[in-house]
C-alpha positions as CSV (number, residue, x, y, z in Angstrom):
1,M,110.6,58.7,107.2
2,Q,107.3,57.7,105.4
3,E,105.3,58.0,108.6
4,L,106.5,61.6,109.3
5,A,103.7,64.1,109.7
6,L,104.9,66.9,111.5
7,V,108.2,68.9,112.3
8,G,108.8,71.3,114.7
9,I,111.9,73.5,114.2
10,D,113.6,75.7,116.9
11,L,115.2,78.7,115.0
12,G,118.5,79.8,115.9
13,K,121.1,82.0,114.7
14,H,123.7,79.6,113.5
15,T,122.0,76.0,114.5
16,F,118.4,74.8,114.3
17,H,116.9,72.0,116.5
18,L,114.2,69.6,114.7
19,H,111.8,67.3,116.2
20,G,109.8,65.2,113.9
21,Q,106.6,63.1,114.9
22,D,104.1,60.9,113.2
23,A,100.3,61.4,113.1
24,S,99.8,60.2,116.6
25,G,102.5,62.3,118.1
26,R,105.1,59.5,118.5
27,Q,108.8,60.9,118.1
28,V,110.4,59.9,114.7
29,F,113.6,61.9,114.9
30,R,115.4,64.7,116.8
31,K,118.3,66.6,115.1
32,K,120.6,69.5,115.4
33,I,121.7,70.9,112.2
34,G,123.5,74.0,111.0
35,R,121.7,76.8,109.2
36,S,123.2,76.1,105.8
37,Q,121.9,72.4,106.1
38,V,118.4,73.1,106.7
39,L,116.9,73.5,103.4
40,A,118.8,70.6,102.1
41,F,117.5,68.2,104.9
42,C,113.8,69.5,104.5
43,S,114.1,68.7,100.6
44,R,114.9,64.9,101.7
45,L,111.8,64.8,103.9
46,P,108.4,63.5,102.5
47,A,105.8,66.2,102.0
48,C,104.7,67.2,105.8
49,T,103.7,70.1,107.9
50,I,106.6,72.1,109.2
51,A,105.8,74.3,112.2
52,M,108.1,77.1,113.5
53,E,108.0,80.3,116.0
54,A,107.3,83.4,114.1
55,G,110.6,85.0,115.4
56,G,113.6,86.4,113.6
57,G,114.1,85.0,110.1
58,A,111.0,82.8,110.4
59,H,109.2,84.4,107.5
60,F,112.2,83.8,105.1
61,M,112.6,80.2,106.2
62,A,109.0,79.7,105.7
63,R,108.8,81.0,102.2
64,Q,112.0,78.8,101.2
65,I,110.7,75.7,102.9
66,A,107.0,76.2,101.5
67,L,108.9,76.1,97.9
68,L,110.1,72.5,98.6
69,G,106.4,71.3,98.9
70,H,105.8,71.3,102.7
71,Q,102.9,73.2,104.5
72,V,104.5,75.7,106.8
73,K,102.8,76.9,109.9
74,L,104.3,79.9,112.1
75,I,103.1,80.1,115.7
76,S,103.4,83.2,117.9
77,P,106.0,82.3,120.7
78,R,103.4,83.1,123.5
79,F,101.3,80.3,122.3
80,V,104.3,77.8,122.2
81,R,105.5,78.7,125.7
82,P,102.6,76.8,127.7
83,F,103.6,73.5,125.8
84,V,107.2,73.5,127.1
85,K,107.5,70.4,129.6
86,S,109.5,70.9,132.6
87,I,113.1,72.0,131.7
88,K,113.8,74.4,128.7
89,N,116.0,73.4,126.2
90,D,116.1,73.6,122.3
91,F,114.9,70.3,121.9
92,M,112.0,70.7,124.3
93,D,111.2,73.9,122.6
94,A,110.9,72.1,119.0
95,E,108.7,69.4,120.7
96,A,106.6,72.3,122.2
97,I,106.2,73.6,118.8
98,C,104.8,70.2,117.4
99,E,102.5,70.2,120.3
100,A,101.4,73.6,119.6
101,A,101.0,73.0,116.0
102,S,98.7,70.0,116.5
103,R,96.2,71.6,118.5
104,P,93.0,72.1,116.3
105,S,92.3,75.4,117.9
106,M,95.6,76.9,117.5
107,R,95.9,80.3,115.7
108,F,98.8,80.8,113.1
109,V,100.7,83.7,111.7
110,T,100.6,84.2,107.8
111,P,104.0,84.3,106.3
112,K,105.0,87.6,104.9
113,S,106.0,88.3,101.5
114,E,109.5,90.1,100.7
115,S,107.4,93.4,100.0
116,Q,105.5,93.2,103.3
117,Q,108.7,92.6,105.4
118,S,110.2,95.5,103.6
119,L,107.4,97.9,104.2
120,S,107.3,96.5,107.9
121,A,111.1,97.2,108.2
122,L,110.7,100.8,106.7
123,H,107.9,101.5,109.4
124,R,110.1,100.2,112.4
125,T,113.1,102.2,111.3
126,R,110.8,105.4,110.9
127,Q,109.3,104.6,114.4
128,S,112.7,104.2,116.1
129,L,114.0,107.4,114.3
130,M,111.0,109.3,115.7
131,Q,111.4,108.0,119.2
132,E,115.2,109.1,119.0
133,R,114.4,112.6,117.7
134,I,111.9,113.1,120.7
135,R,114.5,111.9,122.9
136,T,117.1,114.5,121.3
137,G,114.5,117.3,121.6
138,N,113.8,116.5,125.4
139,Q,117.6,116.4,126.0
140,I,117.7,119.9,124.6
141,H,115.0,121.3,126.7
142,A,116.7,119.5,129.8
143,F,120.1,120.9,129.3
144,L,118.7,124.5,128.9
145,L,116.5,124.2,131.9
146,E,119.7,123.3,133.8
147,F,120.9,126.8,133.1
148,G,117.5,128.4,133.8
149,I,116.4,128.6,130.2
150,V,112.9,127.4,129.3
151,M,112.7,126.8,125.6
152,P,109.2,127.1,124.0
153,R,107.4,123.9,123.0
154,G,107.4,122.6,119.5
155,T,109.2,120.2,117.1
156,D,111.0,122.8,115.2
157,I,114.1,122.6,117.2
158,K,116.4,124.6,114.8
159,K,114.3,127.7,114.9
160,R,113.7,127.7,118.4
161,L,117.1,126.9,119.5
162,A,118.5,129.5,117.3
163,A,116.2,132.2,118.9
164,V,117.1,131.0,122.5
165,L,120.9,131.0,122.1
166,A,120.6,134.4,120.6
167,E,119.0,135.7,123.7
168,H,121.2,134.1,126.3
169,D,125.0,134.0,126.8
170,L,126.0,130.3,127.6
171,P,129.6,128.6,128.1
172,A,131.2,127.7,124.9
173,P,131.2,123.8,125.5
174,M,127.4,124.0,126.2
175,M,126.9,126.2,123.2
176,T,128.8,123.4,121.0
177,L,126.8,120.4,122.6
178,L,123.5,122.1,122.0
179,L,124.4,122.7,118.4
180,R,125.6,119.2,117.8
181,L,122.3,118.0,119.3
182,R,120.5,120.4,117.1
183,D,122.3,118.9,113.9
184,H,121.5,115.5,115.0
185,S,117.9,116.3,115.2
186,E,117.9,117.9,111.8
187,Y,119.6,114.7,110.4
188,L,116.9,112.5,112.2
189,R,114.2,114.9,110.5
190,N,115.7,114.4,107.0
191,Q,116.0,110.6,107.3
192,I,112.4,110.4,108.4
193,M,111.4,112.6,105.5
194,G,113.2,110.3,103.2
195,I,111.6,107.4,104.5
196,E,108.0,108.7,104.1
197,K,108.9,109.7,100.5
198,E,110.1,106.0,99.9
199,L,106.9,104.7,101.3
200,S,104.6,107.1,99.1
201,A,106.6,106.1,96.1
202,Q,105.9,102.4,96.9
203,L,102.2,103.1,97.4
204,S,101.8,104.9,94.1
205,T,102.2,101.6,92.2
206,D,100.4,99.4,94.6
207,E,96.7,98.7,93.8
208,L,95.7,97.7,97.5
209,A,97.3,100.8,98.7
210,Q,95.1,103.0,96.2
211,R,92.1,101.2,97.6
212,L,93.1,101.8,101.2
213,L,93.6,105.5,100.6
214,T,89.9,105.6,99.9
215,V,89.1,105.0,103.5
216,P,88.4,108.1,105.3
217,G,91.3,109.1,107.7
218,I,93.8,106.6,106.3
219,G,96.9,108.5,104.8
220,P,100.2,106.9,103.1
221,I,101.8,106.0,106.2
222,T,98.8,104.0,107.7
223,A,98.1,102.5,104.3
224,S,101.6,101.3,104.1
225,A,101.4,99.8,107.6
226,L,98.3,97.9,107.0
227,I,99.7,96.3,103.8
228,G,102.8,95.4,105.7
229,E,100.8,93.6,108.6
230,M,97.5,92.7,107.1
231,G,98.3,92.0,103.4
232,D,95.3,90.7,101.5
233,G,93.5,90.2,104.9
234,L,92.5,86.6,103.9
235,Q,94.1,85.2,107.1
236,F,91.3,86.8,109.1
237,A,87.7,85.4,108.9
238,C,86.1,88.6,109.4
239,G,86.8,92.4,110.2
240,R,86.1,91.9,113.8
241,D,89.0,89.3,114.0
242,F,91.4,91.7,112.4
243,A,90.4,94.5,114.8
244,A,90.6,92.0,117.8
245,W,94.3,90.9,116.4
246,L,95.2,94.7,116.4
247,G,93.8,95.0,120.1
248,L,91.0,97.5,119.3
249,V,88.2,95.6,121.2
250,P,87.4,95.7,124.9
251,Q,89.1,93.1,127.2
252,Q,86.5,90.5,128.1
253,I,86.3,88.8,131.6
254,S,83.7,86.0,131.9
255,T,83.1,84.0,134.7
256,G,80.0,82.2,136.3
257,G,77.6,83.1,133.1
258,K,78.5,86.8,133.6
259,T,80.4,88.7,130.9
260,T,82.1,91.8,131.8
261,L,83.8,94.2,129.2
262,R,86.7,96.3,130.2
263,G,88.9,98.9,128.5
264,V,90.9,98.3,125.4
265,S,93.8,96.2,126.6
266,R,97.4,97.7,125.8
267,R,98.8,94.0,125.9
268,E,99.5,93.8,122.1
269,G,101.0,97.3,121.7
270,K,101.1,97.2,117.8
271,P,102.3,100.4,116.1
272,I,99.6,100.0,113.5
273,R,96.9,100.1,116.5
274,T,98.4,103.7,117.3
275,L,98.3,104.7,113.7
276,L,94.6,103.8,113.2
277,V,93.8,105.7,116.7
278,L,95.6,108.9,115.2
279,C,93.6,108.4,112.0
280,A,90.4,108.3,114.0
281,R,91.4,111.5,116.0
282,S,92.2,113.5,112.8
283,Y,88.8,112.6,111.2
284,I,87.1,113.4,114.4
285,L,88.7,116.9,114.2
286,R,87.2,117.6,110.8
287,V,84.0,115.3,111.5
288,N,81.6,118.4,111.1
289,K,83.0,119.1,107.7
290,E,82.1,115.3,106.7
291,S,79.0,114.0,105.4
292,G,77.6,110.3,105.2
293,R,76.6,107.7,107.6
294,L,80.1,107.3,109.1
295,A,80.4,111.0,109.8
296,D,76.8,110.7,111.3
297,W,77.5,107.7,113.5
298,V,80.8,109.5,114.9
299,R,78.8,112.9,115.7
300,S,75.8,110.7,117.5
301,L,78.6,108.7,119.4
302,M,80.4,112.2,120.3
303,A,77.3,113.4,121.8
304,R,77.1,110.6,124.6
305,R,80.8,109.4,124.8
306,H,84.1,110.8,125.9
307,A,86.4,111.8,122.9
308,N,89.0,109.0,123.7
309,I,86.2,106.3,123.7
310,V,85.0,107.7,120.2
311,A,88.5,107.4,118.9
312,C,89.1,104.0,119.9
313,A,85.5,102.9,118.6
314,L,86.2,104.8,115.1
315,A,89.8,103.1,114.9
316,N,87.8,99.7,115.5
317,K,85.5,100.6,112.7
318,L,88.4,101.8,110.4
319,A,90.4,98.6,111.0
320,R,87.1,96.7,109.8
321,I,86.8,98.9,106.9
322,A,90.4,98.3,105.7
323,W,89.8,94.5,105.9
324,A,86.6,94.8,103.9
325,V,88.4,97.1,101.2
326,A,91.4,94.4,101.0
327,T,89.5,91.3,101.0
328,K,86.4,92.4,98.6
329,K,89.1,94.1,96.4
330,A,87.0,97.3,96.0
331,P,87.3,100.8,97.2
332,F,85.6,102.4,100.2
333,Q,81.9,103.5,99.2
334,P,80.5,106.0,101.6
335,Y,76.9,105.6,102.3
336,P,75.0,108.7,102.1
337,S,73.3,110.1,105.2
338,V,69.8,108.6,106.1
339,M,67.3,111.5,105.8
340,P,65.2,111.8,108.9
341,G,61.4,111.2,108.1
């Protein structure tokens, strides 16, 4: 296999499908092997490029294969899909991965480290717990409404529900059910608080996290999310590329030499984008107490644009600042306001 140049691996839970080709794109081999045999097989291959879809288990396999001396490239599955020919099967997927990886303009995903994966897992768990807690609260509100009781709004279910149950006489089974839902909501709240404490503890010893915390509006939750997704930021050529990857730039439609900018697309739906928008909104709420060029820019933008547009624009700027802080290895330095005259 001296002429081998590129290997595409279609990842599976138990079996992997491999497609190898030379520099000209000619097929060298096709193999189906078990998960336990992958690393041993790759260790026998000459140094080459190995491409995979950035799916479940891809980052772990990328780290292990890179230790064997190969160059590993991860590709987003949506960029591989257009290269699948005719019918879809596992070998066709592996061949399509090779085809996509050989494109000079293809964008690749940087493999995550173990610490980055741990932070990302904590954030995904926190997000799912928060969603479940919201669902539990909505269910309590809905059950009470069935009995003509409107519970006051708010996230403190324990206090509000106790006041409602003291004022109304509900059937015993319903009382038991509502108390179970209340206890479940409290359990979820404690779990969320535990994860947030764990995130804060990890950030206390991380140099990059301490630099990110100097950016206005960014707190421990967003800083840990940035570390988990962006890392050192070197995979992006500039801050605008990072903001575009997050989906914080206007959607561009160009045809016939005419460029039209639309609203910010919701296609990506990355949780970190939501966090940055929330950071921007919190900064806007206290912008009148802030000083410096960033605050001046926000105030001038608020005078002529809707608050939602300002929040997205500021989130875009915060993403660029975070990228600069990560890549230049320096904390955020606020510039003073420009004095008129």
